[in-house]
KOLKE-144637 format. One record per residue (C-alpha): residue in one letter; x, y, z. Coordinates in nm, 4 decimals. Layout:
N
<node "A"; <X; Y; Z>>
...
//
This chain:
123
<node "M"; <10.7393; 8.1325; 8.3526>>
<node "K"; <11.0122; 8.3630; 8.2227>>
<node "H"; <11.1498; 8.6663; 8.4073>>
<node "K"; <11.3374; 8.9061; 8.1762>>
<node "H"; <11.4468; 9.2515; 8.2869>>
<node "L"; <11.5982; 9.5144; 8.0580>>
<node "I"; <11.7495; 9.8226; 8.2227>>
<node "V"; <11.8591; 10.1025; 7.9878>>
<node "R"; <12.0509; 10.4243; 8.0540>>
<node "A"; <12.0930; 10.6526; 7.7540>>
<node "T"; <12.1659; 11.0119; 7.6705>>
<node "V"; <11.9542; 11.1456; 7.3867>>
<node "S"; <11.9602; 11.4718; 7.1966>>
<node "N"; <11.5947; 11.4745; 7.0912>>
<node "P"; <11.3839; 11.3499; 7.3844>>
<node "P"; <11.0048; 11.3544; 7.3720>>
<node "R"; <10.8646; 11.6649; 7.5424>>
<node "H"; <10.4868; 11.6139; 7.5442>>
<node "R"; <10.2597; 11.3766; 7.7364>>
<node "E"; <10.0812; 11.2516; 7.4255>>
<node "T"; <10.4090; 11.1763; 7.2472>>
<node "I"; <10.5420; 10.9760; 7.5424>>
<node "E"; <10.2177; 10.7858; 7.6001>>
<node "D"; <10.1901; 10.7045; 7.2266>>
<node "W"; <10.5543; 10.5877; 7.2246>>
<node "M"; <10.4869; 10.3596; 7.5200>>
<node "R"; <10.1713; 10.2131; 7.3592>>
<node "N"; <10.3703; 10.1418; 7.0437>>
<node "L"; <10.6535; 9.9827; 7.2431>>
<node "V"; <10.4086; 9.7514; 7.4212>>
<node "R"; <10.2649; 9.6493; 7.0847>>
<node "D"; <10.6114; 9.6032; 6.9297>>
<node "I"; <10.7311; 9.3732; 7.2094>>
<node "D"; <10.4082; 9.1747; 7.1705>>
<node "M"; <10.2663; 9.2544; 7.5144>>
<node "R"; <9.9264; 9.3856; 7.6288>>
<node "I"; <9.8443; 9.6920; 7.8372>>
<node "M"; <9.6464; 9.6462; 8.1585>>
<node "M"; <9.6707; 10.0085; 8.2807>>
<node "G"; <9.8133; 10.3265; 8.1357>>
<node "P"; <10.0346; 10.4386; 7.9982>>
<node "F"; <10.0498; 10.7424; 8.2218>>
<node "A"; <10.3047; 11.0235; 8.1787>>
<node "Q"; <10.3622; 11.3155; 8.4121>>
<node "L"; <10.6013; 11.6107; 8.4023>>
<node "C"; <10.7975; 11.6882; 8.7196>>
<node "E"; <10.8930; 12.0562; 8.7378>>
<node "L"; <11.1135; 12.0312; 9.0472>>
<node "E"; <11.4382; 12.2162; 8.9750>>
<node "G"; <11.7240; 11.9710; 8.9435>>
<node "N"; <11.4815; 11.6842; 8.8793>>
<node "R"; <11.2813; 11.8302; 8.5919>>
<node "G"; <11.1596; 11.5781; 8.3401>>
<node "W"; <10.9047; 11.3167; 8.2480>>
<node "T"; <10.8096; 10.9934; 8.4168>>
<node "A"; <10.5866; 10.7422; 8.2424>>
<node "V"; <10.4617; 10.3984; 8.3411>>
<node "A"; <10.2516; 10.1227; 8.1933>>
<node "V"; <10.1269; 9.8105; 8.3636>>
<node "I"; <10.1434; 9.5245; 8.1162>>
<node "E"; <9.9986; 9.1743; 8.1517>>
<node "T"; <10.3444; 9.0387; 8.2129>>
<node "S"; <10.4682; 9.3159; 8.4506>>
<node "H"; <10.5658; 9.6792; 8.3833>>
<node "I"; <10.7492; 9.9451; 8.1833>>
<node "A"; <10.8855; 10.2619; 8.3462>>
<node "L"; <11.0521; 10.5547; 8.1688>>
<node "H"; <11.2256; 10.8606; 8.3142>>
<node "I"; <11.3645; 11.1468; 8.1049>>
<node "W"; <11.5537; 11.4353; 8.2640>>
<node "D"; <11.5522; 11.7131; 8.0049>>
<node "E"; <11.7524; 11.9695; 8.2073>>
<node "C"; <12.0663; 11.7572; 8.1636>>
<node "H"; <12.2896; 11.8204; 7.8639>>
<node "P"; <12.2446; 11.5930; 7.6830>>
<node "P"; <11.9105; 11.4816; 7.8283>>
<node "L"; <11.9234; 11.1572; 8.0270>>
<node "M"; <11.6805; 10.8693; 7.9775>>
<node "Q"; <11.6371; 10.5685; 8.2057>>
<node "L"; <11.4081; 10.2849; 8.0960>>
<node "D"; <11.3014; 9.9712; 8.2790>>
<node "V"; <11.1187; 9.6877; 8.0999>>
<node "Y"; <11.0303; 9.3858; 8.3113>>
<node "T"; <10.8346; 9.0935; 8.1732>>
<node "C"; <10.7391; 8.7386; 8.2660>>
<node "S"; <10.7825; 8.6534; 7.8991>>
<node "E"; <11.0504; 8.6647; 7.6299>>
<node "L"; <11.1909; 9.0024; 7.5270>>
<node "D"; <11.4139; 9.1104; 7.2382>>
<node "P"; <11.6201; 9.4079; 7.3619>>
<node "N"; <11.6806; 9.5226; 7.0029>>
<node "T"; <11.3111; 9.6001; 6.9639>>
<node "V"; <11.3357; 9.8313; 7.2654>>
<node "F"; <11.6558; 9.9941; 7.1342>>
<node "D"; <11.4892; 10.0496; 6.7951>>
<node "S"; <11.1989; 10.2262; 6.9670>>
<node "I"; <11.4256; 10.4912; 7.1230>>
<node "E"; <11.6379; 10.5520; 6.8097>>
<node "K"; <11.4085; 10.8406; 6.7101>>
<node "W"; <11.5327; 11.0325; 7.0156>>
<node "D"; <11.8833; 11.0519; 6.8645>>
<node "I"; <12.0840; 10.8383; 7.1042>>
<node "A"; <12.4204; 10.9876; 7.2001>>
<node "S"; <12.5170; 10.7021; 7.4346>>
<node "L"; <12.3484; 10.3839; 7.5506>>
<node "D"; <12.4307; 10.1383; 7.8289>>
<node "Y"; <12.2133; 9.8520; 7.9413>>
<node "K"; <12.1829; 9.5346; 8.1428>>
<node "Y"; <11.9614; 9.2506; 8.0306>>
<node "L"; <11.8885; 9.0145; 8.3173>>
<node "D"; <11.7287; 8.6742; 8.3436>>
<node "R"; <11.5606; 8.6803; 8.6848>>
<node "E"; <11.3982; 8.3382; 8.6638>>
<node "G"; <11.6195; 8.1977; 8.9396>>
<node "D"; <11.9295; 8.3953; 9.0188>>
<node "M"; <11.9826; 8.7331; 8.8537>>
<node "I"; <12.1893; 8.6230; 8.5543>>
<node "T"; <12.3169; 8.8795; 8.3068>>
<node "V"; <12.2023; 8.7782; 7.9604>>
<node "Q"; <12.3754; 9.0683; 7.7813>>
<node "D"; <12.5962; 9.3545; 7.8964>>
<node "A"; <12.6562; 9.6855; 7.7305>>
<node "K"; <12.9243; 9.6707; 7.4670>>
//
């Protein structure tokens, strides 16, 4: 069994701002990385000042995907976590967030099968 974990931190200038848009994006991402949804996706807006933004999650057959977007920040901040007990091409994930106009992107791609080994670091 594989254990791949992609952790992304990006600033974006055009983040999604509606539940349906975020949930559709997550469904498409699951399809594009060749996974299957077990539950969700679910997206919810947090209106707490200083923490305003969207959180979305999907339970997939091989683990989970979690997305957080803080839209009060300038530029808006996005954090994404994709964990799978399968293979994962990080470029497919990066391609899926391109539409949000990425200003900066950092990531860690870990192989967690035994020790937590970094497969790729941000460039």
